[in-house]
C-alpha positions as CSV (number, residue, x, y, z in Angstrom):
1,X,0.0,0.0,0.0
2,X,1.3,3.3,-1.1
3,X,4.7,2.0,-1.6
4,X,5.3,2.5,-5.4
5,X,2.5,5.1,-6.0
6,X,3.4,8.7,-6.1
7,X,1.6,10.7,-3.6
8,X,0.9,14.4,-2.9
9,X,0.5,13.8,0.8
10,X,3.0,12.8,3.5
11,X,1.5,11.6,6.9
12,X,3.8,12.5,9.5
13,X,3.9,11.5,13.3
14,X,6.1,13.2,16.0
15,X,7.1,10.2,17.5
16,X,9.1,7.2,16.3
17,X,7.7,4.4,14.0
18,X,7.0,2.2,16.6
19,X,4.6,4.6,18.4
20,X,3.0,6.1,15.2
21,X,2.2,2.8,13.6
22,X,0.6,1.6,16.9
23,X,-1.9,4.8,16.4
24,X,-5.2,3.3,14.8
25,X,-6.4,6.8,13.8
26,X,-3.1,7.6,11.9
27,X,-3.3,4.2,10.2
28,X,-6.8,4.5,9.2
29,X,-6.4,7.8,7.7
30,X,-3.3,6.6,5.9
31,X,-5.4,3.6,4.6
32,X,-8.3,5.9,3.6
33,X,-5.9,8.3,1.4
34,X,-4.5,5.4,-0.4
35,X,-7.6,3.3,-1.0
36,X,-10.0,6.2,-1.7
37,X,-7.7,9.2,-2.2
38,X,-4.5,10.5,-3.9
39,X,-2.1,8.6,-2.3
40,X,-0.3,9.0,1.0
41,X,3.1,8.2,2.3
42,X,4.6,8.1,6.0
43,X,7.2,9.9,8.1
44,X,8.2,9.6,11.6
45,X,10.6,11.2,14.1
46,X,14.0,9.5,14.0
47,X,14.5,7.1,16.9
48,X,17.6,9.1,17.8
49,X,15.6,12.0,18.3
50,X,13.0,10.8,20.5
51,X,14.9,11.4,24.0
52,X,13.1,14.3,26.1
53,X,16.8,15.8,26.7
54,X,18.8,16.2,23.5
55,X,21.5,18.9,22.6
56,X,20.1,20.9,19.9
57,X,20.6,21.3,17.0
58,X,21.1,17.7,16.6
59,X,23.2,16.4,13.5
60,X,21.6,16.8,10.2
61,X,19.3,14.0,9.4
62,X,16.9,14.7,6.5
63,X,13.6,13.8,7.1
64,X,12.5,11.2,4.4
65,X,9.2,9.5,3.7
66,X,9.2,5.7,4.7
67,X,7.7,4.7,1.4
68,X,9.8,6.5,-1.3
69,X,12.8,8.0,0.7
70,X,11.8,11.4,-0.5
71,X,12.2,14.6,1.7
72,X,9.0,15.6,3.4
73,X,9.5,19.1,2.3
74,X,8.8,18.0,-1.2
75,X,5.3,17.2,-0.5
76,X,2.5,19.3,-1.2
77,X,0.6,18.4,1.9
78,X,1.9,17.3,5.3
79,X,-0.8,15.7,7.7
80,X,0.3,15.3,11.1
81,X,-1.4,13.7,14.1
82,X,-0.7,14.5,17.7
83,X,-1.9,12.6,20.6
84,X,-0.6,14.4,23.7
85,X,1.0,17.4,24.6
86,X,4.8,16.4,25.0
87,X,4.9,15.4,21.5
88,X,5.3,19.0,20.5
89,X,9.0,18.3,21.1
90,X,9.1,15.9,18.1
91,X,6.9,18.3,16.1
92,X,9.6,21.0,16.5
93,X,12.7,18.4,15.7
94,X,10.7,17.0,12.6
95,X,10.2,20.5,11.1
96,X,13.5,21.5,11.7
97,X,15.0,18.4,10.5
98,X,13.2,18.8,7.2
99,X,14.3,22.3,6.7
100,X,10.8,23.5,6.8
101,X,10.2,26.9,8.3
102,X,9.4,26.2,11.8
103,X,6.7,28.8,12.1
104,X,3.6,28.9,9.8
105,X,3.9,32.7,9.5
106,X,7.5,32.2,8.0
107,X,6.4,29.7,5.1
108,X,6.4,30.8,1.5
109,X,4.3,29.7,-1.5
110,X,6.6,26.7,-2.2
111,X,6.6,25.3,1.4
112,X,4.2,22.2,2.3
113,X,0.9,22.9,3.9
114,X,1.0,21.6,7.3
115,X,-2.5,20.2,8.5
116,X,-2.6,18.8,12.1
117,X,-5.3,16.9,14.0
118,X,-5.6,14.0,16.3
119,X,-6.7,13.1,19.9
120,X,-5.0,16.3,21.3
121,X,-7.8,18.4,19.7
122,X,-10.4,17.0,22.2
123,X,-8.7,19.0,24.8
124,X,-6.4,22.1,24.5
125,X,-4.3,22.0,21.0
126,X,-3.1,25.5,21.5
127,X,0.6,24.6,21.5
128,X,0.1,23.7,17.8
129,X,-1.3,26.9,16.4
130,X,2.2,28.6,16.0
131,X,3.5,25.6,13.4
132,X,0.5,24.5,11.4
133,X,-1.3,26.2,8.8
134,X,-4.6,24.3,9.4
135,X,-5.7,22.5,12.7
136,X,-8.7,20.3,12.5
137,X,-10.7,19.4,15.3
138,X,-12.3,16.0,16.1
139,X,-12.5,12.8,14.0
140,X,-10.7,12.8,10.8
141,X,-12.2,10.3,8.5
142,X,-14.5,12.8,6.7
143,X,-12.4,15.9,7.4
144,X,-8.9,15.0,6.0
145,X,-9.7,13.6,2.7
146,X,-12.0,16.8,1.8
147,X,-9.2,18.9,3.0
148,X,-6.8,17.2,0.8
149,X,-9.3,17.6,-2.2
150,X,-9.8,21.3,-1.5
151,X,-6.0,21.9,-1.4
152,X,-5.4,19.9,-4.6
153,X,-8.1,22.0,-6.3
154,X,-6.3,25.2,-5.6
155,X,-2.8,25.9,-7.0
156,X,-2.0,28.8,-4.7
157,X,-1.0,28.1,-1.1
158,X,-2.9,30.8,0.4
159,X,-6.2,30.2,-1.3
160,X,-5.9,26.4,-0.6
161,X,-5.4,27.2,3.1
162,X,-8.4,29.5,3.0
163,X,-10.5,26.9,1.4
164,X,-9.8,24.5,4.2
165,X,-10.3,27.0,7.1
166,X,-13.6,27.4,5.5
167,X,-14.8,24.0,6.9
168,X,-16.7,23.8,9.9
169,X,-14.4,22.0,12.2
170,X,-11.1,23.7,10.9
171,X,-9.0,27.0,11.7
172,X,-6.0,28.6,10.5
173,X,-2.9,28.5,12.6
174,X,-0.9,31.4,13.6
175,X,-0.3,32.4,9.9
176,X,0.1,36.1,11.1
177,X,1.7,37.0,14.3
178,X,-0.6,36.9,17.3
179,X,-3.5,36.1,14.9
180,X,-5.5,33.3,16.6
181,X,-9.0,31.9,15.7
182,X,-11.6,30.6,18.2
183,X,-11.7,26.8,18.3
184,X,-14.7,25.3,16.6
185,X,-16.6,22.4,17.7
186,X,-15.3,18.8,17.2
187,X,-16.2,16.7,14.0
188,X,-17.7,13.3,14.9
189,X,-18.4,10.7,12.1
190,X,-21.6,8.7,11.4
191,X,-21.2,5.2,12.6
192,X,-21.6,4.1,9.1
193,X,-18.1,5.4,8.9
194,X,-16.8,3.2,11.4
195,X,-14.9,1.2,12.4
196,X,-11.3,2.2,12.1
197,X,-9.0,-0.5,11.3
198,X,-5.1,-1.1,10.7
199,X,-3.7,-0.3,7.2
200,X,-0.5,-2.5,8.0
201,X,0.9,-5.0,10.7
202,X,4.3,-4.8,11.5
203,X,6.7,-6.3,14.4
204,X,8.3,-2.9,14.8
205,X,5.5,-1.4,16.8
206,X,4.4,-1.1,20.5
207,X,1.8,-3.6,19.4
208,X,4.0,-5.9,17.4
209,X,2.2,-7.9,14.7
210,X,-1.3,-6.9,15.9
211,X,-4.1,-6.0,13.4
212,X,-6.0,-3.2,15.3
213,X,-9.8,-2.7,14.9
214,X,-12.5,-1.0,17.0
215,X,-15.5,-2.6,18.2
216,X,-16.9,0.8,19.6
217,X,-15.9,4.4,19.6
218,X,-16.4,6.9,22.5
219,X,-17.4,6.5,26.2
220,X,-20.6,6.8,27.8
221,X,-19.0,7.4,31.3
222,X,-18.4,10.7,33.2
223,X,-14.9,10.5,34.7
224,X,-14.3,14.0,35.5
225,X,-10.5,14.1,34.7
226,X,-10.8,12.3,31.3
227,X,-10.9,14.1,27.9
228,X,-12.8,10.9,26.6
229,X,-15.7,11.3,28.8
230,X,-19.2,10.9,27.4
231,X,-20.0,14.7,27.0
232,X,-16.7,15.4,25.5
233,X,-17.0,12.8,22.7
234,X,-20.5,12.6,22.1
235,X,-21.0,9.3,24.0
236,X,-20.6,5.8,23.1
237,X,-21.3,4.4,19.2
238,X,-21.3,0.7,19.5
239,X,-20.8,-1.5,16.4
240,X,-22.3,-5.0,15.8
241,X,-19.6,-7.4,16.5
242,X,-19.8,-8.9,13.1
243,X,-18.2,-5.8,11.7
244,X,-15.1,-6.0,13.3
245,X,-14.8,-9.5,12.9
246,X,-15.8,-9.4,9.2
247,X,-12.3,-7.1,8.8
248,X,-9.8,-9.4,10.3
249,X,-7.4,-10.6,7.6
250,X,-6.8,-14.4,7.4
251,X,-3.0,-13.5,7.9
252,X,-3.6,-11.7,11.3
253,X,-2.1,-13.7,14.0
254,X,-3.0,-11.2,16.7
255,X,-6.1,-8.9,17.0
256,X,-6.1,-5.7,19.0
257,X,-9.8,-4.3,20.0
258,X,-9.3,-0.6,20.5
259,X,-11.5,2.0,22.1
260,X,-12.0,4.4,24.9
261,X,-14.3,2.1,26.5
262,X,-14.0,-1.4,24.9
263,X,-14.9,-3.4,27.9
264,X,-18.3,-1.9,28.0
265,X,-19.2,-3.4,24.7
266,X,-22.1,-5.6,25.8
267,X,-20.7,-8.4,23.3
268,X,-17.2,-8.2,24.3
269,X,-16.9,-11.8,25.8
270,X,-18.5,-13.4,22.4
271,X,-16.2,-11.1,20.6
272,X,-13.1,-12.1,22.3
273,X,-14.1,-15.5,22.2
274,X,-14.7,-15.6,18.3
275,X,-11.3,-14.5,18.0
276,X,-9.4,-16.7,20.2
277,X,-11.5,-19.8,18.6
278,X,-9.5,-19.1,15.4
279,X,-6.1,-19.7,17.2
280,X,-5.3,-16.0,17.1
281,X,-3.9,-14.1,19.8
282,X,-6.0,-10.9,21.4
283,X,-5.4,-7.5,23.2
284,X,-8.2,-5.4,24.7
285,X,-7.6,-1.8,25.3
286,X,-9.1,-0.2,28.7
287,X,-10.0,-3.5,30.7
288,X,-12.4,-2.6,33.4
289,X,-12.0,-4.5,36.7
290,X,-16.0,-4.4,37.2
291,X,-16.6,-6.2,33.8
292,X,-14.0,-8.9,34.3
293,X,-15.8,-12.5,34.2
294,X,-14.1,-15.9,34.6
295,X,-14.7,-16.6,31.0
296,X,-13.4,-13.5,29.8
297,X,-10.2,-13.8,31.8
298,X,-10.0,-17.4,30.5
299,X,-10.3,-16.2,26.9
300,X,-7.8,-13.3,27.4
301,X,-5.2,-16.0,28.7
302,X,-5.8,-18.2,25.7
303,X,-5.2,-15.2,23.6
304,X,-2.0,-14.7,25.0
305,X,-2.4,-12.5,28.1
306,X,0.1,-13.1,30.8
307,X,-0.8,-10.2,33.0
308,X,-4.4,-8.5,33.6
309,X,-4.3,-4.9,33.7
310,X,-7.2,-2.8,35.1
311,X,-7.1,0.6,36.3
312,X,-8.1,2.2,39.8
313,X,-7.3,5.9,39.0
314,X,-8.0,7.4,42.2
315,X,-6.0,5.9,45.1
316,X,-8.8,5.6,47.4
317,X,-12.4,4.7,47.3
318,X,-13.2,8.6,48.4
319,X,-11.3,9.9,45.4
320,X,-12.5,7.3,43.2
321,X,-16.1,8.4,43.8
322,X,-15.1,12.0,43.8
323,X,-13.8,11.4,40.2
324,X,-17.0,9.5,39.1
325,X,-14.6,6.8,38.3
326,X,-17.5,4.3,39.2
327,X,-15.3,1.4,40.2
328,X,-15.2,0.1,43.7
329,X,-12.2,-1.4,45.6
330,X,-14.5,-4.7,45.8
331,X,-14.3,-5.0,42.0
332,X,-10.6,-4.8,41.9
333,X,-10.3,-7.4,44.7
334,X,-12.5,-9.6,42.8
335,X,-10.5,-9.2,39.8
336,X,-7.2,-10.2,41.7
337,X,-9.4,-13.4,42.8
338,X,-10.1,-14.2,39.1
339,X,-6.4,-13.9,38.2
340,X,-5.4,-16.0,41.3
341,X,-7.8,-18.6,39.9
342,X,-6.3,-18.9,36.6
343,X,-3.1,-20.6,36.4
344,X,-2.0,-19.2,33.1
345,X,-2.0,-15.6,34.5
346,X,1.3,-14.7,36.3
347,X,-0.1,-11.3,38.0
348,X,-2.2,-8.3,37.9
349,X,-1.2,-4.5,36.8
350,X,-3.1,-1.6,38.2
351,X,-3.1,1.9,37.1
352,X,-3.2,4.6,39.6
353,X,-3.0,8.6,39.7
354,X,-1.6,10.4,42.4
355,X,-2.1,14.3,43.2
356,X,-5.9,14.6,42.3
357,X,-7.8,17.5,43.8
358,X,-8.2,17.0,47.7
359,X,-5.8,14.0,47.9
360,X,-4.3,13.6,51.4
361,X,-2.0,11.4,53.3
362,X,-4.9,9.2,54.4
363,X,-5.7,8.3,50.8
364,X,-2.0,7.2,50.4
365,X,-2.3,5.1,53.6
366,X,-5.6,3.5,52.2
367,X,-3.8,2.7,49.0
368,X,-1.1,1.1,50.9
369,X,-3.2,-0.9,52.9
370,X,-5.4,-1.9,50.0
371,X,-2.7,-3.1,47.6
372,X,-1.3,-5.0,50.4
373,X,-4.5,-7.0,50.5
374,X,-4.2,-7.4,46.8
375,X,-0.7,-8.5,47.0
376,X,-1.8,-11.3,49.3
377,X,-3.7,-12.8,46.2
378,X,-1.7,-12.0,43.1
379,X,1.6,-11.1,41.9
380,X,1.2,-7.2,41.8
381,X,2.5,-4.3,39.7
382,X,1.3,-0.8,40.3
383,X,2.0,2.1,37.9
384,X,1.6,5.7,38.9
385,X,0.9,8.7,36.6
386,X,0.5,12.3,38.4
387,X,-2.8,13.9,37.6
388,X,-2.8,16.6,35.0
389,X,-5.9,18.8,34.7
390,X,-7.1,19.1,30.9
391,X,-9.5,21.5,29.4
392,X,-12.5,20.2,28.3
393,X,-13.1,18.4,31.7
394,X,-14.6,19.5,34.8
395,X,-11.3,19.3,36.7
396,X,-9.9,22.1,34.4
397,X,-8.0,24.7,36.1
398,X,-7.1,22.7,39.1
399,X,-3.5,23.0,40.5
400,X,-0.6,20.5,39.9
401,X,0.3,19.0,43.1
402,X,3.9,19.8,42.8
403,X,7.1,17.6,41.8
404,X,8.4,17.5,45.2
405,X,5.1,16.5,46.6
406,X,4.4,13.8,44.0
407,X,7.8,12.2,44.6
408,X,7.4,12.2,48.3
409,X,4.3,10.2,48.1
410,X,5.8,7.8,45.5
411,X,8.7,7.5,48.1
412,X,6.3,6.7,50.9
413,X,4.5,4.2,48.6
414,X,7.7,2.5,47.3
415,X,9.0,2.2,51.1
416,X,5.8,0.6,52.0
417,X,5.2,-1.6,49.3
418,X,8.3,-2.2,47.4
419,X,9.3,-5.5,48.8
420,X,6.2,-7.0,47.8
421,X,4.9,-5.0,44.9
422,X,6.5,-3.7,41.7
423,X,6.3,-0.1,41.7
424,X,6.5,1.5,38.3
425,X,5.8,5.5,38.5
426,X,6.0,7.9,35.6
427,X,8.2,10.9,36.2
428,X,6.2,13.7,38.2
429,X,8.7,16.2,36.4
430,X,7.3,15.5,33.0
431,X,3.8,15.6,34.1
432,X,4.3,19.0,35.4
433,X,5.6,20.1,32.0
434,X,2.5,18.5,30.5
435,X,0.5,20.5,32.9
436,X,2.1,23.7,31.9
437,X,1.5,23.3,28.4
438,X,-1.9,21.7,28.8
439,X,-3.2,24.8,30.9
440,X,-1.6,27.6,28.5
441,X,-2.5,29.1,25.1
442,X,-0.6,29.5,21.7
443,X,2.4,31.2,23.5
444,X,3.1,27.7,25.0
445,X,4.1,26.8,21.4
446,X,6.9,29.6,21.4
447,X,8.0,28.6,24.8
448,X,8.1,25.1,23.5
449,X,10.8,26.2,20.9
450,X,13.0,27.7,23.4
451,X,12.9,24.8,25.8
452,X,13.7,22.5,22.7
453,X,16.6,24.9,21.6
454,X,17.6,25.0,25.4
455,X,18.3,21.0,25.2
456,X,14.8,19.8,26.0
457,X,15.5,19.1,29.9
458,X,13.2,20.0,33.0
459,X,15.0,23.1,33.8
460,X,14.9,24.3,30.3
461,X,11.1,24.1,30.2
462,X,10.7,25.6,33.4
463,X,12.7,28.5,32.2
464,X,10.8,28.8,29.2
465,X,7.4,28.7,31.1
466,X,8.2,30.7,34.1
467,X,6.6,34.0,33.0
468,X,3.4,32.3,31.1
469,X,0.0,32.6,32.9
470,X,-2.5,29.8,32.4
471,X,-5.6,30.4,30.4
472,X,-8.8,31.5,32.0
473,X,-11.5,28.6,32.0
474,X,-13.2,29.0,28.4
475,X,-16.8,28.3,28.1
476,X,-16.4,26.8,24.4
477,X,-15.8,23.6,25.8
478,X,-18.7,21.0,26.3
479,X,-18.5,20.4,29.9
480,X,-18.3,24.0,30.9
481,X,-21.1,25.4,28.6
482,X,-23.4,22.6,29.8
483,X,-22.7,23.4,33.3
484,X,-23.1,27.2,32.8
485,X,-26.5,26.2,31.1
486,X,-27.7,24.1,34.0
487,X,-26.5,26.7,36.7
488,X,-28.6,29.4,34.8
489,X,-31.6,27.2,34.5
490,X,-31.8,26.3,38.2
491,X,-31.3,29.9,39.0
492,X,-34.4,30.4,36.9
493,X,-36.5,27.9,38.5
494,X,-35.5,29.2,42.2
495,X,-36.6,32.6,41.0
496,X,-39.9,31.5,39.6
497,X,-40.4,29.3,43.0
498,X,-39.7,32.3,44.8
499,X,-42.2,34.6,43.1
500,X,-44.8,32.0,43.5
501,X,-44.7,31.9,47.3
502,X,-44.4,36.0,47.8
503,X,-47.6,37.3,49.3
């Protein structure tokens, strides 16, 4: 696919090949542009350019397309997907390495048109605005092919950009210094366009040799910290299990079921059973402890699982309830019992999140006691991220716990559990940088350049961001607008009730 065919589009990913080719949205758009469009090639951040800290400028390493070893600066269109804030480092390094003017305002008639989208647009993609010609919001299956058609129909670069910017879910980047357009609504495709599925299976990815397909899209749950929560993504769109099953190629040895809430699919057990009955391996994203059954665990192990992974998120029941996580400690303990009962499973991994609003040392103590109980049942691994408030969620604007405080809590947890439990924390320092980017506007893109040029280390980022103020909480995002409308209606009802009882 796309190996011999000339193409006007190069799809670029600001992380290495193994990450980009594990992204189902990236693969789906690549497949669509080749099957139904003018053709597309791919390019990725070189592996050597991935480290967060990297002396800059790096040695010259031309950015070439994977298919034809062609400089990406030669393509008419660059289509980039960005998943989370810290990938902005890869964006800067890719453009610099390609010899493409870094800032959109500095590009000329012969430079490629850079279109960006991806999961980051469900929250705050402001950091991208200085670099992109066009920013597209929401799901891209219908947007990107239309944008490509509009560009190819307009010979002049400026008129092509204007044509795409007229689309309902797209805006221009910072083509003029300081000029920023309001964020539009997010595109959501009709269920008839689904599912997304792999274009290529390869051993050189995070999900090696796995054919990826989605049995559902979106989420119906209301977790207050999550950018994929129901109000943000338009709810959950379920697919009949025959649809993903019918797309699995005969050559696929492993199948990955991908989505924000796959375990909530009512036919998940049957779907997994149908896959493993064919002798294939299976993977399921976002397993929920309260949806596990003995039959599902048995089929997952038949499909290659050696460890069952679930999420707790809040480190105590009080915090899980506060986050509207809708998971009980009893469900996690029951999952541990299911793992212990299956001789083919080596252990259980539980995702946790420290630093959520109102968290105290009492919550840490509960986490320690609770996981000592789990460790009595199974071999246990705990992973920890540090809470980062994101726009388009009810917890937007909440403070960051602080690096020293987060590290102190992790130290306490490790001291109490480290002899019995494997502890795998993510760096609170990089969570802090993610928070700084997530809570700021387009000026964060300029600050990111300063940080990358300064070597990309933690201190370089802190220095670059030290004078930038967080954004005020905007009402343009769904949760906040809904909250404001409800508050207004409640106030109106109270006023009417008050008037009715006046003498």
